[in-house]
Every structure is written in structure tokens, then in C-alpha cells.
N, C-alpha and C positions, 0 to 999 in steps of 0.2 A: 545576474539574478538578484532580484530585488525583492524586497517584502512588501507586498501591498496590504493584507489585511488576513487575519485569521481568526477563527471562532470556533464554537460548538454548540451542537443542537442540544440542548437540554431537553429530555424527555421525562416525563413524570412515571417512573416504575409502577405505580398503582393503577395507571390507566390501561385500557385493554391492549394488548399487542395491536390489532388493528389500526386502533385510534394513535399510536404511538409512531407507526409506520404511514400513516396518512400525514401527521405532523412532519415527519422527516421529509417526506416527499415535497410537502409545500414550502418549507424552510430552506431545502437545497434548490428548488425551482427558483425561489428568489434571490439567492446567491448567485446563481446562473445568470439570470436576468441582470442583477446588478453589475457584476464583473466580468461579464463576457469571456470566459476561459476559452482557449482553443482546444481543450481536450480536459480529461478526467483520469487520474491514477487511483487505482484500487489495488488493495491487497489481494493476491489470490488466496482461494480457501487454505485452512490448514486444519489438522485434525485437532481436537479439542477433548480434552478429558471428561468435561461435562456435556452430555449429550444435548440436554435442554439449553444451555449457552450455547452450544455449538448452532442449534436450530435457530435461535434467536439472532444471531450472526448473520446465519445465512439469509435470513429473512430481510435484516436491515442492509445487505450487500446487495441482495436482488433490487431494492427500492432504489439504490444508489445506480446500479447498471442501468435500471430501467428509465431513470431520470435524466441520465446522461444521454443515453439513447434517444430518447424522445427529443431532448434539447439539440438532438444532429450532431453531438460532439464524439469524437473518438476515445475510446476505452483505451487505457493502457493498465495492464496489470504485473505485479512485482510480489514476489516472494518476501515475507516479512524478514526474512535471514538477509536477502538482496539490500533490502531498505536499509537495514541495521549497516550491514557491510559498506554501503556507499556513505551513508551518513557519519558514521563513526569508525570505518576501518575495521569492526569486528562484526560478524554476523551474529553472535550471540549475546549482543550488548543488552543491558537493561533497558527500560522505558525512561529511568533517570538519567542515563547517559546520553540517551536520543535527544530529551529535551534540553541538555545542555549543551549539545553540539548546536541543536537548532538554535539556540539563543545565540550562540557565538557567530555562527553563520549569518544571521541576520541582526547582529547587535540589538538584541531585544534587551529590554531593561531586567527582564526576569523570565526564567523558562516559562514556557505555554504549559497550558493543562495537557495531562497526556494525550487525550484524544487529538487536540490540536497541533500538539508535536508529532503524534504519528501521521497526520496528515500532511503538516509541511514537509517531513521527511519524506512522504511518496511524491511530493511535488519536486522536490530537490533530487530524488532519484531519476525520476522522468527526465528533468531538465539535462542532468548529469549523461543518462543513458541514451537518450533517445538519437543522438547524432551518430553515435556509434552502431547503435542496433540498426540505422537507418543506413549506413554504410556497408555493415556485414550484410543486411539485406539484398543490397544492390551488388556487393561483388561475393558470392558464394566461396570462393577460393581463399577469402580472407578468414573465414570462420574458422575456429580451432577446431581440430581433430577431436573426436569423440574417442577417449580412452577406455579400454576395458577395464573396472575393477573387479574382474574374476580372481579367485582365489587359484593358487597354483596346484597342477593337479596332485592327489594325494598319492604319495609313494606307497609302492606294495612292498609288504613286510615279507621277508624272505624266512623260510621255515627250515 
């Protein structure tokens, strides 16, 4: 695994949402044409406390999924906690910890911006997990058994 490039698409928050989404699609398409990736990794949806922020994130995620699909690239989705676990060893790591691990993994001069660190962490997660996921997909007997997390039955009180 080696670092080729990273960056952030800067959007003007004062622009209309549709204009920002259009810019995001155009710039992401340019990155895909330039670097010709084999696929794209995207965070799965998560519940956000602020409904308006969640809606905007959903729109942006939709543009990313659409752009990857239109380019004919497979899309791989990972939960934020899985990404943090893979990169830092802790599923509840903060953004600073993720950025510092990305800096270390790729021997960068300084930690990348938060969004760039998240994107690089998604790439690292995919590169580390994809071979294992493919093996488990091909060999169902190797998949871990799901355990029940049910509470034990309540005891009856005698009177």
C-alpha cells in the first residue's frame, strides 16, 4: 500500500446546495479520470443529531455513489466505527487520532485535513478488509457464527 495523492473538494457554503453538489460531481469525476481507481470506498449512513446536516451529508453521499457508479467502479461501504477500528485499533477513535495514524501509515509530513484523513482511512480499510471479505464470501463455512445478544430470561418471583 502506498500513498499516491489526496485532497479535499472545497465547497462554498454560501452557494446553493445544487451548485455545490454539481461542483462535487465535476471535481470527483476529474479525480477518477486522472487517477483511474479500481473502486471507491464510502462510509455507510449513520444517524446524525442534526437532521439538516444529515440531509446534506445524504445528498453528498448520493453524488459520490452516483459518480462512482457512472464511472463503472465498484463501491465498497464501511461503517465509520469499522474504519476507525481498522486504522487506529479503536472503533470510537476521534478524528485527530485517525489523522495521526494516516500520517504515520503513509509517512506524511503532517496530518491531512480531517476530510482527507477520513477518505484515506476508508481506502486503508478497503485495502485491508477486501481480501478477507472476498475469502469469507467464497467460503461461507469460514464466516463467524452470529451470537445472540439477548438478555437472559427474567426470573419469576415467588410469593
